[in-house]
C-alpha positions as CSV (number, residue, x, y, z in Angstrom):
1,X,0.0,0.0,0.0
2,X,2.9,2.4,0.6
3,X,3.6,2.5,-3.1
4,X,0.3,4.3,-3.6
5,X,2.0,7.4,-2.0
6,X,3.0,8.2,-5.6
7,X,-0.6,9.1,-6.3
8,X,-0.4,11.6,-3.4
9,X,2.6,13.2,-5.2
10,X,0.5,13.6,-8.3
11,X,-2.4,15.1,-6.4
12,X,-0.2,17.6,-4.6
13,X,1.7,18.5,-7.7
14,X,-1.5,19.3,-9.7
15,X,-3.0,21.0,-6.7
16,X,0.0,23.4,-6.5
17,X,-0.1,23.8,-10.3
18,X,3.4,22.4,-11.0
19,X,4.6,21.3,-14.4
20,X,2.6,18.2,-15.2
21,X,5.6,16.4,-16.9
22,X,7.7,17.1,-13.8
23,X,4.9,15.9,-11.4
24,X,4.4,12.6,-13.2
25,X,8.1,12.0,-13.5
26,X,8.7,12.6,-9.8
27,X,5.7,10.5,-8.9
28,X,7.1,7.6,-11.0
29,X,10.5,7.9,-9.3
30,X,8.9,8.0,-5.8
31,X,6.7,5.0,-6.5
32,X,9.7,3.1,-7.8
33,X,11.8,3.9,-4.7
34,X,8.9,3.0,-2.4
35,X,8.7,-0.3,-4.3
36,X,12.4,-0.9,-3.5
37,X,13.4,-0.7,-7.2
38,X,17.0,0.2,-8.0
39,X,17.7,3.4,-10.0
40,X,18.5,1.2,-13.0
41,X,15.2,-0.6,-12.8
42,X,13.3,2.7,-12.5
43,X,15.1,4.0,-15.5
44,X,14.3,0.8,-17.4
45,X,10.6,1.1,-16.5
46,X,10.5,4.6,-17.9
47,X,12.2,3.4,-21.1
48,X,9.8,0.5,-21.5
49,X,6.8,2.7,-20.9
50,X,8.0,5.2,-23.5
51,X,8.8,2.5,-26.1
52,X,5.4,0.8,-25.7
53,X,3.4,4.1,-26.1
54,X,5.7,6.1,-28.3
55,X,2.8,6.9,-30.7
56,X,1.6,9.4,-28.0
57,X,4.6,11.6,-28.9
58,X,3.6,12.0,-32.5
59,X,2.3,15.5,-31.6
60,X,5.9,16.6,-31.1
61,X,6.3,16.2,-34.9
62,X,3.0,17.8,-35.9
63,X,3.3,21.0,-33.7
64,X,6.3,22.5,-35.6
65,X,4.6,21.8,-38.9
66,X,1.4,23.5,-37.8
67,X,3.5,26.4,-36.4
68,X,5.2,26.9,-39.8
69,X,1.8,26.8,-41.6
70,X,0.4,29.4,-39.3
71,X,3.4,31.6,-39.8
72,X,2.9,31.4,-43.5
73,X,-0.7,32.5,-43.4
74,X,-2.8,29.4,-42.7
75,X,-5.3,31.3,-40.5
76,X,-5.6,34.2,-42.9
77,X,-6.4,31.7,-45.7
78,X,-9.0,30.0,-43.6
79,X,-10.7,33.3,-42.9
80,X,-10.6,34.2,-46.6
81,X,-12.1,30.9,-47.5
82,X,-15.0,31.2,-45.1
83,X,-15.6,34.8,-46.3
84,X,-16.4,33.5,-49.8
85,X,-19.2,31.2,-48.4
86,X,-21.8,33.8,-47.8
87,X,-24.6,31.5,-46.4
88,X,-22.3,29.6,-44.0
89,X,-22.8,31.2,-40.6
90,X,-20.7,30.5,-37.5
91,X,-23.2,28.1,-36.1
92,X,-23.8,26.2,-39.3
93,X,-20.1,25.9,-39.9
94,X,-19.5,24.5,-36.5
95,X,-22.5,22.1,-36.7
96,X,-21.0,20.8,-40.0
97,X,-17.6,20.3,-38.4
98,X,-19.3,18.5,-35.5
99,X,-20.9,16.1,-37.9
100,X,-17.6,15.6,-39.8
101,X,-15.7,15.0,-36.6
102,X,-18.2,12.6,-35.3
103,X,-18.4,10.5,-38.5
104,X,-14.6,10.3,-38.9
105,X,-14.2,9.3,-35.2
106,X,-16.8,6.6,-35.7
107,X,-14.6,5.2,-38.5
108,X,-11.6,5.2,-36.1
109,X,-10.0,8.3,-37.6
110,X,-9.5,10.0,-34.3
111,X,-6.2,11.7,-35.1
112,X,-7.2,13.8,-38.1
113,X,-8.6,16.5,-35.9
114,X,-7.9,18.0,-32.5
115,X,-7.3,21.3,-30.7
116,X,-3.7,21.6,-32.0
117,X,-4.1,20.0,-35.4
118,X,-7.4,21.6,-36.6
119,X,-9.2,23.8,-34.1
120,X,-6.6,26.4,-33.5
121,X,-5.1,26.8,-37.0
122,X,-8.3,26.3,-39.1
123,X,-11.7,25.7,-37.4
124,X,-11.6,28.6,-34.9
125,X,-10.3,31.2,-37.5
126,X,-13.0,30.1,-39.9
127,X,-15.7,30.4,-37.3
128,X,-14.4,33.8,-36.3
129,X,-14.3,34.8,-40.0
130,X,-17.9,33.8,-40.5
131,X,-18.9,36.0,-37.5
132,X,-16.8,38.9,-38.6
133,X,-18.4,38.8,-42.1
134,X,-21.8,39.1,-40.5
135,X,-21.1,41.5,-37.6
136,X,-17.8,43.2,-38.4
137,X,-14.9,43.3,-35.9
138,X,-15.6,41.2,-32.8
139,X,-14.9,42.2,-29.2
140,X,-12.4,40.0,-27.4
141,X,-15.1,38.4,-25.2
142,X,-17.2,37.4,-28.2
143,X,-14.0,36.1,-30.0
144,X,-13.2,33.9,-27.1
145,X,-16.7,32.6,-27.0
146,X,-16.5,31.6,-30.6
147,X,-13.2,29.8,-30.0
148,X,-14.7,27.9,-27.0
149,X,-17.6,26.7,-29.2
150,X,-15.1,25.6,-31.9
151,X,-13.2,23.5,-29.3
152,X,-16.5,22.1,-28.0
153,X,-17.5,20.9,-31.5
154,X,-14.3,19.0,-31.8
155,X,-14.4,17.5,-28.3
156,X,-18.1,16.4,-28.4
157,X,-17.7,15.0,-31.9
158,X,-14.6,12.9,-30.9
159,X,-15.9,11.8,-27.5
160,X,-19.2,10.5,-28.6
161,X,-18.1,9.4,-32.1
162,X,-15.1,7.2,-31.2
163,X,-17.2,4.8,-29.1
164,X,-19.0,3.7,-32.2
165,X,-15.8,2.2,-33.5
166,X,-15.4,-1.3,-32.1
167,X,-11.6,-1.3,-32.0
168,X,-11.2,1.9,-30.0
169,X,-9.3,1.6,-26.7
170,X,-12.3,2.4,-24.4
171,X,-14.5,-0.2,-26.0
172,X,-11.8,-2.9,-25.7
173,X,-11.1,-1.9,-22.1
174,X,-14.7,-2.1,-21.1
175,X,-15.2,-5.5,-22.7
176,X,-12.0,-6.9,-21.3
177,X,-12.9,-5.7,-17.7
178,X,-16.5,-7.0,-17.9
179,X,-15.6,-10.4,-19.4
180,X,-12.8,-10.9,-16.8
181,X,-14.7,-9.7,-13.8
182,X,-18.2,-11.1,-14.4
183,X,-17.1,-14.1,-16.6
184,X,-19.4,-13.1,-19.5
185,X,-18.8,-13.0,-23.2
186,X,-19.4,-9.4,-24.2
187,X,-18.4,-8.5,-27.8
188,X,-17.0,-5.1,-28.7
189,X,-19.6,-4.8,-31.5
190,X,-22.4,-4.9,-29.0
191,X,-21.0,-1.9,-27.1
192,X,-20.3,-0.1,-30.3
193,X,-23.9,-0.5,-31.5
194,X,-25.3,0.7,-28.2
195,X,-23.1,3.8,-28.5
196,X,-24.8,4.9,-31.7
197,X,-28.0,6.2,-30.0
198,X,-25.9,8.2,-27.5
199,X,-23.8,9.6,-30.4
200,X,-27.0,10.6,-32.3
201,X,-28.4,12.3,-29.2
202,X,-25.1,14.1,-28.5
203,X,-25.1,15.4,-32.1
204,X,-28.7,16.6,-32.0
205,X,-28.3,18.4,-28.6
206,X,-24.9,20.0,-29.3
207,X,-25.8,20.7,-32.9
208,X,-28.8,22.6,-31.7
209,X,-26.6,24.6,-29.3
210,X,-24.3,25.5,-32.1
211,X,-27.1,26.6,-34.3
212,X,-28.4,28.8,-31.5
213,X,-25.0,30.5,-31.3
214,X,-25.9,32.6,-34.4
215,X,-29.0,34.1,-32.8
216,X,-27.2,34.6,-29.5
217,X,-24.4,36.5,-31.2
218,X,-27.0,38.6,-33.1
219,X,-28.7,39.7,-29.9
220,X,-25.5,40.2,-27.9
221,X,-23.7,42.3,-30.6
222,X,-26.9,44.3,-31.4
223,X,-27.3,45.1,-27.7
224,X,-23.6,46.1,-27.4
225,X,-23.9,48.2,-30.5
226,X,-26.9,50.0,-29.0
227,X,-25.0,50.7,-25.8
228,X,-22.0,52.0,-27.8
229,X,-24.3,54.3,-29.9
230,X,-26.0,55.7,-26.7
231,X,-22.6,56.3,-25.1
232,X,-21.4,58.1,-28.3
233,X,-24.5,60.4,-28.3
234,X,-24.0,61.2,-24.6
235,X,-20.4,62.0,-25.2
236,X,-21.3,64.3,-28.2
237,X,-23.9,66.1,-26.1
238,X,-21.5,66.7,-23.3
239,X,-18.9,68.0,-25.8
240,X,-21.5,70.6,-26.9
């Protein structure tokens, strides 16, 4: 039981907002020392863990590529593209991206999107461009709101879409745990099929929220414009 003190190190590290990589590394070392492992064995455990899950570090390769694309005008091109599509509002665009993200995740293509790969460089700028085409320059608060809805479309689409793919890790984990613990024979396909109604409900609910974003932005920016006009008239009267 004493080896579980490594979990306490993780809790304290995150509670004090330390560097996550440093916290996890220190927790692993503490756990190894409490388990009476030698420094060589601890280092070997870190190496084996990295080698067995090295695909997780693929993002290290993609981030510089995305940075170079952004530096050479990727976001500006995304805004220009959305500006040419006159009928595609912010809400409609994000609902379309939600559907695309959910369908690709259901086919097991979970890595083609994400906050770093698609939301920041393309989806959020295109959503902002659609709002700017309709309302003009956006206040910072509205801009951050559009960005948060862009991230939510990606997250909801991935979370509820990936469980419809029978070879995803979560489905295999559930079936393995249930079959081992309760001595049953649960097939991954059964779970994947039951995940489809949940995915459909998630799409309908969040898609409705995304479509309502257009009306919400209309009301909010119209009210803000009215307040700005009133303040401008008061300022002009005081100047006279």
